[in-house]
DRENVOKOL-844973 format. One line per field, with one value per residue: x, y, z of N, C-alpha, C in turn. Coordinates in steps of 0.1 Angstrom, whole numbers, plus 5000, padded with zeros to 4 digits. Example, Ala and Ser with C-alpha at 12.3 -4.5 7.8 and 13.67 -1.06 7.14 Angstrom:
n.px c(5132  5128)
n.py c(4943  4978)
n.pz c(5078  5071)
ca.px c(5123  5137)
ca.py c(4955  4989)
ca.pz c(5078  5071)
c.px c(5132  5129)
c.py c(4967  5000)
c.pz c(5078  5079)
This chain:
n.px c(7660  7673  7676  7690  7690  7720  7716  7684  7675  7655  7642  7642  7628  7630  7617  7615  7591  7586  7562  7552  7524  7504  7471  7442  7418  7387  7380  7403  7413  7438  7464  7490  7507  7524  7531  7543  7559  7571  7576  7585  7591  7591  7602  7599  7608  7592  7593  7606  7632  7643  7664  7683  7684  7684  7702  7717  7735  7745  7768  7779  7787  7805  7824  7838  7845  7863  7885  7887  7901  7923  7937  7942  7963  7981  7986  7998  8017  8032  8042  8054  8076  8088  8094  8115  8131  8139  8151  8172  8188  8191  8218  8232  8242  8252  8273  8288  8295  8310  8332  8338  8347  8367  8386  8392  8402  8427  8440  8448  8464  8482  8494  8504  8522  8537  8545  8553  8581  8591  8591  8614  8637  8637  8626  8598  8585  8577  8546  8538  8527  8501  8485  8479  8471  8449  8433  8429  8417  8392  8386  8382  8361  8340  8342  8336  8307  8293  8301  8281  8257  8254  8250  8221  8209  8215  8201  8172  8166  8169  8149  8128  8128  8133  8115  8112  8121  8141  8148  8176  8186  8192  8218  8238  8256  8249  8254  8254  8253  8236  8248  8242  8222  8224  8208  8208  8185  8157  8127  8098  8069  8044  8041  8043  8020  8000  8006  8002  7975  7965  7975  7977  7965  7945  7924  7918  7906  7887  7869  7860  7846  7825  7816  7801  7784  7768  7758  7742  7728  7712  7699  7684  7666  7653  7643  7620  7602  7569  7558  7559  7556  7558  7548  7556  7547  7552  7541  7542  7528  7526  7517  7512  7504  7494  7468  7441  7431  7405  7389  7361  7359  7378  7412  7427  7447  7470  7478  7486  7513  7550  7572  7584  7567  7556  7572  7573  7548  7553  7570  7554  7539  7514  7497  7500  7504  7499  7508  7505  7510  7503  7518  7512  7522  7517  7529  7515  7529  7558  7579  7598  7621  7622  7632  7655  7669  7669  7689  7714  7719  7729  7749  7763  7768  7785  7806  7817  7824  7849  7862  7870  7887  7902  7917  7924  7948  7965  7974  7990  8005  8026  8035  8048  8065  8080  8091  8110  8125  8138  8151  8167  8183  8197  8210  8228  8244  8254  8269  8287  8297  8313  8328  8350  8358  8367  8384  8410  8411  8422  8450  8463  8472  8481  8504  8513  8519  8540  8561  8563  8546  8524  8500  8496  8470  8453  8457  8444  8415  8415  8416  8390  8369  8367  8361  8336  8324  8327  8305  8284  8278  8276  8249  8235  8231  8219  8200  8186  8183  8161  8142  8138  8128  8107  8090  8082  8066  8045  8037  8025  8044  8060  8062  8064  8090  8105  8107  8081  8061  8023  7999  7967  7938  7917  7889)
n.py c(1395  1377  1373  1346  1343  1335  1330  1321  1314  1329  1342  1366  1382  1404  1416  1435  1444  1454  1469  1472  1484  1480  1487  1479  1487  1500  1509  1518  1541  1552  1548  1538  1526  1526  1503  1490  1470  1467  1449  1434  1401  1383  1356  1338  1310  1291  1271  1239  1244  1263  1264  1252  1243  1233  1244  1255  1234  1221  1241  1240  1214  1214  1229  1212  1188  1205  1203  1180  1178  1187  1172  1148  1160  1162  1143  1123  1140  1134  1105  1108  1122  1108  1081  1097  1104  1075  1063  1084  1078  1050  1061  1071  1053  1036  1045  1049  1025  1016  1032  1021  0993  0998  1008  0989  0968  0984  0980  0955  0958  0967  0947  0930  0944  0939  0916  0906  0922  0912  0888  0893  0894  0875  0862  0855  0831  0820  0818  0826  0850  0843  0838  0863  0880  0865  0871  0896  0898  0890  0910  0930  0923  0925  0952  0960  0953  0965  0995  0989  0991  1013  1028  1017  1025  1055  1058  1050  1071  1093  1088  1095  1123  1134  1150  1139  1114  1127  1144  1165  1156  1128  1126  1137  1131  1125  1140  1132  1156  1153  1135  1106  1107  1103  1095  1093  1086  1069  1062  1083  1070  1072  1098  1096  1087  1103  1122  1110  1106  1133  1145  1126  1124  1104  1100  1126  1127  1113  1120  1145  1135  1126  1147  1158  1142  1146  1166  1162  1146  1168  1180  1163  1161  1180  1181  1165  1180  1197  1223  1255  1289  1319  1344  1379  1405  1434  1458  1474  1497  1511  1535  1546  1566  1576  1596  1581  1596  1585  1580  1582  1588  1605  1604  1604  1626  1625  1601  1605  1604  1603  1575  1580  1591  1573  1556  1577  1576  1549  1549  1568  1556  1555  1535  1513  1476  1456  1429  1400  1367  1335  1306  1269  1237  1201  1171  1140  1117  1117  1100  1098  1117  1103  1076  1088  1102  1076  1063  1085  1078  1050  1052  1071  1050  1032  1053  1054  1032  1033  1049  1036  1014  1027  1039  1022  1010  1036  1030  1004  1005  1032  1019  1000  1015  1025  1008  0998  1023  1019  0995  0997  1020  1003  0987  1002  1009  0982  0980  0997  0993  0966  0971  0986  0966  0950  0970  0969  0946  0939  0956  0948  0920  0931  0936  0917  0903  0910  0907  0884  0867  0857  0849  0853  0846  0847  0874  0886  0875  0893  0917  0917  0914  0936  0950  0941  0946  0973  0979  0965  0986  1006  0997  0993  1024  1038  1025  1031  1062  1057  1042  1067  1080  1070  1072  1097  1094  1081  1097  1118  1141  1144  1171  1191  1183  1188  1210  1218  1233  1242  1253  1261  1257  1286  1297)
n.pz c(6817  6841  6877  6902  6938  6957  6988  7006  6981  6962  6932  6912  6880  6852  6829  6794  6769  6737  6706  6678  6659  6628  6616  6602  6614  6620  6644  6659  6674  6675  6649  6633  6661  6694  6718  6748  6774  6808  6836  6867  6885  6913  6926  6959  6968  7000  7009  6996  6975  6990  7009  6991  6956  6922  6908  6926  6939  6920  6916  6939  6939  6917  6927  6948  6928  6916  6937  6940  6914  6916  6942  6925  6908  6926  6935  6909  6906  6929  6927  6903  6912  6928  6920  6903  6921  6930  6908  6901  6928  6922  6903  6911  6930  6912  6897  6922  6929  6901  6906  6929  6920  6900  6918  6932  6909  6903  6922  6914  6893  6903  6922  6899  6892  6910  6913  6888  6894  6913  6901  6883  6900  6910  6934  6933  6910  6879  6874  6898  6879  6863  6880  6891  6870  6862  6882  6882  6852  6857  6877  6861  6842  6856  6863  6838  6836  6854  6846  6824  6841  6851  6824  6820  6846  6835  6819  6823  6841  6824  6808  6822  6828  6802  6778  6753  6725  6708  6728  6739  6762  6754  6751  6764  6792  6826  6857  6889  6913  6946  6968  6986  7017  7054  7082  7114  7137  7147  7129  7139  7143  7149  7138  7115  7107  7117  7095  7072  7069  7075  7050  7024  6992  6983  7002  7008  6985  6988  7010  7001  6980  6998  7009  6986  6984  7005  7001  6978  6995  7009  6992  6979  7003  7003  6982  6986  7003  7000  6981  6983  6970  6969  6950  6934  6920  6899  6872  6849  6821  6786  6760  6730  6697  6665  6656  6644  6614  6606  6621  6639  6667  6688  6698  6733  6750  6761  6748  6720  6705  6697  6695  6720  6734  6741  6760  6779  6787  6800  6820  6838  6857  6852  6851  6865  6877  6903  6918  6941  6954  6962  6955  6954  6958  6963  6964  6960  6967  6956  6947  6932  6942  6967  6958  6951  6972  6989  6972  6974  7007  7004  6990  7007  7025  7010  7002  7032  7039  7020  7028  7051  7043  7026  7047  7065  7041  7039  7064  7066  7042  7051  7073  7063  7050  7068  7079  7065  7061  7086  7085  7067  7078  7098  7085  7072  7093  7107  7076  7079  7099  7090  7072  7077  7095  7072  7062  7080  7086  7057  7056  7076  7062  7044  7053  7065  7042  7030  7043  7034  7047  7038  7011  6979  6966  6998  6998  6982  6984  7005  6997  6979  6996  7008  6992  6985  7009  7011  6987  7001  7021  7006  6988  7012  7018  6999  6998  7020  7008  6993  7006  7026  7004  6998  7017  7021  7001  7008  7033  7021  7020  7000  6981  7003  7013  6988  6986  6967  6954  6949  6936  6949  6935  6926  6929)
ca.px c(7673  7668  7686  7686  7698  7722  7711  7673  7669  7646  7643  7637  7630  7629  7615  7609  7591  7581  7557  7548  7512  7497  7462  7434  7405  7380  7377  7411  7413  7454  7468  7499  7507  7534  7532  7555  7558  7581  7578  7595  7584  7602  7595  7611  7606  7590  7602  7614  7640  7648  7683  7689  7679  7697  7717  7731  7736  7757  7778  7786  7792  7814  7834  7844  7852  7878  7892  7894  7914  7940  7941  7944  7974  7991  7988  8004  8028  8040  8044  8064  8090  8093  8100  8128  8141  8142  8159  8184  8201  8201  8226  8241  8248  8260  8289  8299  8298  8322  8345  8349  8355  8380  8398  8401  8410  8439  8450  8450  8471  8498  8498  8510  8533  8549  8552  8567  8594  8596  8599  8624  8649  8640  8620  8587  8580  8564  8535  8526  8520  8495  8473  8473  8463  8437  8422  8428  8409  8380  8380  8386  8349  8332  8339  8322  8293  8293  8299  8270  8249  8255  8247  8214  8203  8215  8191  8163  8165  8167  8139  8117  8132  8136  8106  8111  8132  8144  8158  8191  8196  8199  8234  8246  8261  8241  8266  8249  8257  8235  8252  8234  8225  8222  8204  8210  8176  8146  8113  8084  8059  8031  8040  8042  8007  7994  8011  7998  7962  7964  7979  7970  7955  7939  7922  7911  7889  7872  7865  7857  7832  7818  7811  7793  7769  7765  7754  7728  7713  7704  7689  7671  7661  7651  7627  7606  7591  7561  7564  7553  7567  7558  7549  7549  7548  7550  7538  7538  7526  7529  7508  7516  7508  7491  7458  7434  7423  7392  7380  7354  7364  7392  7418  7427  7458  7479  7479  7490  7525  7562  7576  7588  7557  7552  7580  7572  7537  7555  7575  7544  7532  7498  7490  7508  7498  7505  7499  7510  7498  7514  7518  7516  7522  7520  7527  7510  7539  7568  7587  7613  7625  7626  7639  7672  7674  7679  7702  7720  7720  7733  7762  7767  7774  7797  7817  7824  7829  7855  7873  7879  7895  7918  7926  7934  7956  7972  7983  7998  8017  8031  8041  8059  8076  8086  8100  8118  8136  8143  8156  8180  8192  8201  8219  8242  8255  8259  8276  8295  8312  8318  8334  8363  8368  8374  8396  8414  8418  8431  8463  8470  8471  8492  8516  8517  8521  8554  8568  8562  8538  8509  8503  8488  8458  8450  8454  8429  8410  8411  8409  8379  8362  8366  8353  8326  8316  8321  8297  8274  8276  8267  8240  8227  8226  8207  8181  8179  8178  8153  8132  8131  8117  8092  8083  8077  8054  8035  8031  8026  8051  8074  8062  8071  8105  8113  8100  8079  8049  8011  7992  7951  7927  7909  7870)
ca.py c(1392  1369  1366  1342  1348  1320  1329  1321  1309  1338  1345  1380  1381  1417  1419  1445  1442  1460  1464  1482  1482  1486  1477  1487  1480  1514  1514  1516  1555  1556  1542  1533  1527  1520  1500  1488  1466  1468  1438  1426  1396  1376  1343  1335  1297  1292  1254  1229  1250  1276  1262  1244  1238  1223  1253  1258  1221  1219  1247  1233  1200  1216  1234  1200  1184  1209  1199  1171  1175  1195  1165  1141  1162  1161  1125  1121  1147  1129  1097  1114  1128  1097  1077  1101  1104  1061  1064  1090  1073  1041  1060  1075  1039  1022  1052  1047  1007  1014  1036  1007  0983  1006  1007  0971  0965  0995  0973  0942  0959  0976  0938  0928  0957  0941  0905  0913  0928  0902  0879  0900  0893  0859  0857  0844  0819  0836  0811  0840  0860  0841  0841  0876  0881  0856  0880  0912  0901  0885  0923  0938  0916  0931  0969  0962  0948  0979  1005  0986  0993  1028  1027  1017  1035  1067  1059  1046  1084  1103  1087  1101  1135  1139  1151  1129  1107  1136  1158  1166  1154  1118  1124  1141  1128  1129  1140  1135  1162  1152  1126  1097  1117  1093  1099  1077  1085  1061  1072  1083  1063  1078  1115  1098  1079  1115  1131  1103  1109  1144  1148  1117  1129  1093  1103  1137  1128  1108  1131  1156  1127  1123  1160  1163  1131  1152  1180  1151  1142  1179  1181  1151  1157  1189  1180  1155  1189  1203  1234  1267  1297  1331  1353  1391  1411  1446  1458  1485  1492  1522  1531  1559  1565  1586  1598  1577  1605  1583  1575  1589  1588  1610  1597  1613  1636  1612  1586  1608  1610  1593  1561  1589  1594  1553  1554  1586  1570  1537  1555  1578  1544  1553  1522  1502  1470  1450  1411  1392  1354  1323  1290  1253  1220  1190  1158  1127  1103  1119  1087  1103  1122  1098  1072  1096  1103  1061  1063  1089  1071  1037  1055  1073  1038  1027  1054  1054  1016  1030  1058  1029  1007  1034  1040  1006  1005  1040  1022  0996  1019  1039  1010  0989  1025  1034  0996  1000  1029  1010  0983  1004  1022  0995  0980  1014  1007  0971  0979  1007  0983  0956  0977  0995  0960  0950  0977  0968  0929  0940  0964  0937  0910  0935  0939  0902  0895  0922  0903  0866  0853  0857  0846  0864  0841  0854  0892  0890  0874  0901  0929  0915  0907  0951  0958  0936  0956  0992  0978  0966  1000  1019  0992  1004  1041  1040  1020  1038  1072  1052  1041  1079  1091  1063  1070  1108  1094  1070  1104  1129  1152  1145  1183  1197  1180  1190  1226  1222  1244  1237  1264  1260  1263  1297  1292)
ca.pz c(6825  6855  6886  6912  6953  6965  7000  7003  6965  6957  6918  6903  6866  6852  6814  6785  6756  6727  6698  6669  6650  6624  6618  6595  6624  6620  6657  6664  6678  6671  6643  6642  6678  6698  6731  6758  6787  6817  6844  6874  6891  6923  6933  6968  6976  7013  7016  6984  6970  6994  7017  6979  6944  6914  6904  6939  6941  6913  6913  6950  6938  6906  6935  6952  6918  6915  6950  6936  6903  6923  6948  6917  6905  6938  6936  6900  6910  6941  6920  6896  6918  6938  6905  6895  6931  6931  6896  6907  6937  6917  6891  6922  6936  6898  6898  6933  6923  6896  6913  6937  6910  6896  6930  6932  6893  6902  6933  6909  6884  6915  6927  6890  6891  6921  6910  6879  6898  6922  6891  6879  6907  6910  6945  6927  6905  6868  6884  6904  6871  6861  6896  6892  6856  6864  6890  6870  6842  6868  6880  6847  6838  6871  6860  6826  6841  6863  6836  6819  6849  6851  6812  6826  6855  6833  6806  6830  6847  6814  6803  6830  6825  6788  6770  6741  6723  6704  6736  6736  6771  6759  6743  6774  6804  6840  6872  6899  6928  6960  6979  6998  7031  7066  7096  7130  7145  7141  7127  7144  7129  7150  7135  7100  7101  7113  7082  7063  7076  7072  7033  7016  6979  6977  7014  7006  6971  6995  7018  6989  6975  7010  7007  6979  6992  7012  6995  6972  7003  7017  6982  6977  7015  7002  6975  6994  7009  6996  6970  6980  6965  6972  6942  6937  6899  6894  6860  6841  6807  6783  6752  6722  6686  6657  6661  6633  6608  6596  6631  6646  6681  6692  6708  6745  6742  6767  6739  6710  6703  6686  6707  6732  6745  6750  6773  6789  6797  6812  6834  6846  6861  6858  6843  6869  6881  6909  6920  6949  6949  6968  6947  6963  6952  6975  6958  6970  6968  6955  6944  6924  6952  6978  6951  6948  6982  6993  6967  6981  7015  7001  6984  7016  7033  7003  7010  7047  7036  7008  7036  7059  7037  7021  7059  7067  7034  7045  7076  7062  7037  7064  7085  7055  7042  7078  7084  7054  7064  7097  7084  7058  7086  7106  7076  7070  7109  7100  7066  7083  7107  7084  7055  7086  7099  7059  7061  7090  7080  7044  7061  7082  7052  7034  7061  7065  7026  7030  7055  7035  7058  7037  6997  6967  6970  7006  7000  6970  6989  7016  6991  6977  7006  7010  6977  6991  7020  7004  6977  7011  7024  6989  6988  7025  7016  6987  6998  7032  7012  6986  7015  7023  6994  6996  7033  7019  6993  7019  7041  7010  7023  6991  6978  7012  7013  6979  6984  6953  6957  6940  6942  6951  6925  6925  6930)
c.px c(7663  7678  7683  7698  7703  7718  7695  7667  7661  7652  7635  7636  7625  7628  7608  7603  7584  7573  7554  7534  7509  7482  7455  7414  7402  7378  7386  7412  7425  7458  7480  7501  7522  7530  7541  7553  7566  7574  7585  7586  7597  7594  7605  7602  7603  7594  7608  7618  7647  7661  7686  7686  7691  7704  7725  7739  7748  7769  7785  7794  7805  7828  7843  7850  7866  7886  7895  7902  7926  7945  7945  7959  7982  7994  7997  8016  8044  8046  8055  8076  8096  8099  8111  8139  8147  8157  8176  8194  8205  8218  8236  8251  8258  8270  8293  8302  8312  8334  8350  8354  8364  8389  8401  8408  8426  8446  8454  8466  8488  8500  8507  8522  8543  8554  8560  8579  8598  8602  8613  8638  8647  8632  8608  8587  8571  8552  8533  8522  8508  8479  8467  8466  8452  8424  8419  8421  8394  8375  8379  8369  8338  8334  8331  8314  8292  8294  8286  8256  8247  8251  8229  8207  8206  8203  8179  8158  8163  8152  8125  8119  8132  8118  8101  8123  8142  8151  8168  8197  8196  8212  8243  8245  8256  8256  8259  8255  8252  8239  8245  8234  8217  8213  8205  8196  8165  8134  8104  8078  8042  8028  8040  8025  7999  7994  8005  7982  7955  7965  7974  7958  7946  7923  7911  7902  7888  7866  7858  7845  7820  7811  7801  7783  7763  7755  7740  7720  7706  7697  7682  7662  7650  7639  7617  7595  7579  7565  7556  7558  7556  7558  7546  7554  7543  7554  7536  7540  7524  7523  7507  7513  7496  7477  7448  7430  7411  7384  7371  7353  7378  7399  7426  7441  7472  7486  7485  7502  7530  7559  7580  7576  7556  7556  7578  7562  7539  7560  7568  7542  7517  7492  7496  7500  7507  7502  7509  7501  7510  7507  7519  7513  7525  7516  7523  7519  7555  7579  7598  7622  7632  7636  7657  7677  7678  7690  7717  7725  7729  7746  7771  7775  7788  7808  7824  7831  7843  7866  7880  7889  7906  7927  7937  7948  7969  7985  7993  8008  8028  8041  8052  8069  8085  8094  8108  8130  8148  8153  8174  8185  8203  8212  8232  8252  8260  8274  8288  8308  8320  8327  8344  8371  8376  8389  8406  8423  8432  8446  8469  8476  8480  8505  8524  8525  8538  8564  8572  8553  8521  8512  8496  8474  8447  8446  8446  8421  8405  8403  8393  8369  8360  8362  8340  8316  8316  8308  8284  8270  8268  8254  8226  8227  8221  8198  8180  8177  8166  8144  8133  8121  8104  8082  8075  8070  8042  8026  8028  8033  8061  8073  8070  8089  8113  8110  8094  8064  8041  8004  7972  7944  7918  7893  7862)
c.py c(1388  1369  1356  1344  1333  1322  1331  1315  1316  1341  1358  1380  1396  1413  1434  1441  1455  1461  1477  1481  1488  1480  1488  1484  1494  1522  1518  1532  1562  1545  1546  1533  1520  1512  1492  1483  1462  1456  1433  1418  1389  1368  1339  1320  1298  1279  1251  1243  1265  1274  1256  1242  1234  1228  1252  1245  1219  1228  1244  1220  1205  1220  1222  1188  1190  1209  1189  1164  1178  1182  1151  1146  1160  1147  1118  1128  1138  1117  1097  1119  1113  1083  1084  1096  1082  1059  1073  1087  1059  1047  1065  1058  1034  1033  1050  1032  1005  1022  1028  0995  0984  1004  0994  0969  0973  0985  0959  0944  0966  0962  0926  0934  0948  0931  0903  0918  0915  0885  0883  0894  0883  0858  0853  0841  0827  0823  0819  0846  0859  0840  0854  0887  0875  0870  0891  0909  0896  0899  0933  0934  0922  0949  0966  0965  0961  0992  0998  0989  1008  1035  1029  1024  1053  1071  1055  1061  1097  1101  1095  1116  1147  1139  1142  1122  1119  1150  1154  1158  1141  1115  1133  1131  1135  1127  1145  1144  1161  1133  1113  1104  1098  1101  1088  1074  1078  1073  1074  1082  1068  1092  1115  1091  1094  1126  1125  1106  1122  1153  1137  1123  1118  1099  1116  1134  1123  1115  1142  1149  1125  1137  1164  1150  1134  1164  1176  1152  1154  1181  1177  1153  1168  1190  1175  1166  1193  1217  1246  1280  1311  1339  1362  1393  1425  1449  1471  1489  1510  1524  1545  1559  1575  1584  1591  1589  1601  1578  1585  1595  1596  1603  1605  1619  1628  1601  1592  1611  1600  1581  1569  1590  1581  1555  1566  1577  1558  1544  1560  1566  1547  1541  1509  1492  1457  1436  1405  1379  1345  1306  1283  1247  1210  1179  1150  1118  1108  1111  1090  1105  1114  1086  1077  1100  1084  1061  1067  1078  1056  1043  1062  1061  1034  1041  1059  1040  1022  1034  1044  1019  1015  1040  1031  1009  1015  1031  1013  1000  1024  1027  1002  1001  1028  1019  0992  1011  1025  1002  0990  1011  1020  0986  0988  1010  0998  0973  0984  1001  0971  0959  0981  0983  0951  0954  0972  0950  0931  0948  0953  0927  0917  0933  0925  0898  0901  0914  0886  0857  0856  0852  0856  0861  0849  0867  0897  0889  0886  0915  0929  0915  0924  0956  0951  0944  0971  0988  0979  0982  1011  1014  0997  1017  1042  1035  1025  1053  1069  1050  1058  1083  1078  1065  1087  1105  1086  1081  1117  1139  1150  1161  1192  1195  1184  1203  1230  1229  1241  1241  1260  1263  1274  1289  1304)
c.pz c(6837  6863  6895  6927  6956  6977  7000  6989  6961  6943  6914  6886  6858  6833  6809  6776  6744  6714  6690  6659  6640  6617  6606  6600  6622  6635  6662  6665  6677  6662  6629  6656  6684  6712  6739  6771  6794  6831  6855  6883  6898  6930  6946  6974  6997  7017  7006  6977  6980  7004  7000  6971  6940  6913  6913  6938  6932  6910  6929  6952  6926  6916  6943  6937  6917  6925  6944  6926  6910  6932  6939  6911  6914  6937  6927  6904  6922  6931  6913  6895  6922  6928  6899  6907  6930  6920  6898  6919  6933  6907  6900  6930  6925  6897  6911  6934  6914  6901  6921  6927  6905  6903  6928  6920  6896  6912  6925  6897  6893  6922  6910  6892  6902  6921  6902  6884  6905  6913  6886  6886  6912  6921  6942  6916  6891  6864  6886  6892  6868  6873  6894  6882  6857  6871  6885  6862  6849  6871  6869  6844  6848  6865  6851  6831  6848  6855  6830  6825  6853  6840  6813  6834  6842  6823  6814  6833  6834  6807  6813  6836  6815  6787  6756  6736  6716  6712  6735  6750  6770  6755  6754  6787  6820  6848  6883  6911  6938  6957  6990  7014  7042  7077  7105  7133  7137  7136  7138  7137  7134  7141  7117  7095  7102  7101  7077  7061  7071  7057  7028  7005  6981  6988  7013  6993  6974  7001  7010  6984  6985  7010  6999  6977  7001  7012  6989  6981  7007  7001  6979  6992  7012  6992  6976  7000  6995  6992  6979  6982  6964  6962  6941  6922  6901  6880  6857  6827  6796  6765  6746  6707  6679  6657  6644  6624  6602  6606  6635  6658  6678  6705  6721  6740  6749  6756  6726  6709  6697  6703  6719  6741  6754  6760  6784  6796  6808  6820  6843  6857  6865  6854  6850  6874  6891  6916  6931  6948  6958  6957  6952  6955  6962  6962  6965  6972  6970  6952  6939  6937  6964  6971  6954  6962  6988  6983  6968  6996  7014  6991  6996  7022  7026  7008  7024  7044  7033  7019  7047  7058  7035  7034  7064  7055  7033  7056  7075  7052  7042  7068  7077  7053  7056  7083  7073  7053  7074  7093  7078  7070  7097  7094  7073  7081  7107  7091  7068  7090  7102  7073  7068  7090  7085  7060  7067  7086  7067  7047  7066  7072  7040  7039  7061  7052  7025  7031  7046  7041  7053  7019  6991  6967  6986  7002  6988  6975  7003  7004  6983  6983  7007  6998  6980  7003  7019  6997  6986  7014  7018  6989  6996  7023  7011  6987  7015  7022  6998  6994  7019  7019  6991  7006  7027  7011  7001  7028  7031  7015  7013  6983  6987  7015  7002  6974  6971  6959  6947  6946  6939  6940  6929  6922  6932)
């Protein structure tokens, strides 16, 4: 049985051996006989392998590898959640756009009903029906395209959340329950950069790799030292057996007996042996350890460069994501104002049309302008929520923002 200590690097070995011997040697005073040996050896490094050895090095490295796996898992989880969020908001937009196009189509149907009534009483020429029916057909075509967009957006989302092609969710209709949210306050760029540098799994993985490199540097530095080990051994021996009947010599009484007598002699420690010594190994050049240390130094420089590069990439990523949020925020405000103005213009055009001071063509233009303004507002709100999701990815706050807890692996 061997045990190594993490502190100090000492090692003890406890060994126990038994033998049962039969011999035809006429000079043996006991035959057959049992012999047992119990020894405890302790080795304490004084220079090399004292603070770190290969076993402790591998244990520490594997602990860091486990943390790296956790960082990789968090990174992949964040990526998947972001993809689902992007697909979800596209579905929300497609459904709202479909509803918007349907309302616009219903306006055309109402216009057709009104023109038919006017033609019936003779206040409009039959040619007016063709203009309304043309616009109605165009809006029906636009609605069909919006319905197709809804189907595509729904399938894209199902692809991310369904397990396989046989999943029953493929036949179900997805009804979004969350609506786009909007916060008029601008993004705090400095806070976003601070969170990104503290949370990004890619940066955490590189930092852990740097810690692994420091472990290697510590180990290879230690391996260049001379090896001086303090060694001590305590051993005891037990012996017993049956007296030899054909031997002229008489076996001592304490050696006569069965296996239990052997153990009794063993643990009496009358035949104990204690040795203490120092083993010294001084390498003349130790080129292997020096080469390994030089390689670790080069890797350290490479990791420093990778961390600087990754940090710069995160800087750009967060800035771009924050700019996208800010642009979308301003687009929402501008689109809302445009939609409100389009509503006022349509109301005014409708009043003019009712008193005969406007035409069907101008009325259709105002209706289409309002539909486009509403679509622009929906698009801006959707892009804003997608930009927020991307900013959460860039700052690695996706898990926290969605109340998702990933347990830290036990070590």
